[in-house]
C-alpha positions in Angstrom: 113.2 108.8 110.5 113.9 111.0 107.5 113.6 109.9 103.9 115.5 111.6 101.2 113.8 112.6 98.0 115.2 111.3 94.8 115.8 113.7 92.0 112.9 112.3 89.9 110.5 112.6 92.9 111.6 116.2 93.5 111.0 117.0 89.8 107.6 115.4 89.9 106.7 117.5 93.0 107.8 120.7 91.3 105.7 119.8 88.2 102.6 119.2 90.3 103.2 122.4 92.3 103.6 124.3 89.0 100.3 122.8 87.8 98.5 123.9 90.9 100.0 127.3 90.7 99.0 127.7 87.0 95.4 126.6 87.8 95.2 129.1 90.7 96.6 131.9 88.6 94.2 131.1 85.7 91.2 131.1 88.0 92.4 134.4 89.6 92.7 136.0 86.1 89.1 134.9 85.3 87.8 136.3 88.6 89.7 139.5 88.0 88.3 139.9 84.5 84.8 139.1 85.5 83.6 142.7 86.2 84.9 143.9 82.8 83.3 140.9 81.1 80.0 141.6 82.9 80.1 145.3 82.0 80.8 144.6 78.3 77.9 142.1 78.3 75.5 144.5 80.1 75.2 142.2 83.1 75.9 142.4 86.8 79.1 140.7 87.9 77.3 138.3 90.2 75.1 137.1 87.4 78.3 135.7 85.7 79.6 133.9 88.7 78.3 130.5 87.4 80.6 131.1 84.4 83.6 131.1 86.8 82.4 128.0 88.6 81.8 126.2 85.3 85.2 127.3 84.0 87.0 126.1 87.1 85.2 122.8 87.3 85.8 122.2 83.6 89.6 122.9 84.0 89.7 120.7 87.0 88.2 117.8 85.0 90.3 118.4 81.9 93.6 118.6 83.6 93.8 114.9 84.6 92.3 114.0 81.2 95.0 115.9 79.4 97.7 114.1 81.4 96.1 110.8 80.4 95.9 111.9 76.8 99.6 112.9 76.8 100.5 109.5 78.3 98.4 107.6 75.8 99.8 109.6 72.8 103.4 109.1 74.1 102.7 105.4 74.4 101.4 105.2 70.8 104.4 107.3 69.5 106.9 105.1 71.3 105.2 101.9 70.0 105.1 103.2 66.4 108.7 104.2 66.6 109.7 100.6 67.2 108.4 99.5 63.8 
């Protein structure tokens, strides 16, 4: 049995896929820049690996929080627009 995707579901899937792609790209950029950052700070690149882990975990925690904040602010804006 095959279920067709509605246009809104397809749009939501594309948005989620774009979010995952942007997070992966962002982490890749940080990992690529790590040797240059370590050199400019006078450290070994492996000494800065906790920075990448902390950055990735922080972004992973803040991404859902930013979605919640956007929803909450839209809710407030739509409520205040009624009055």
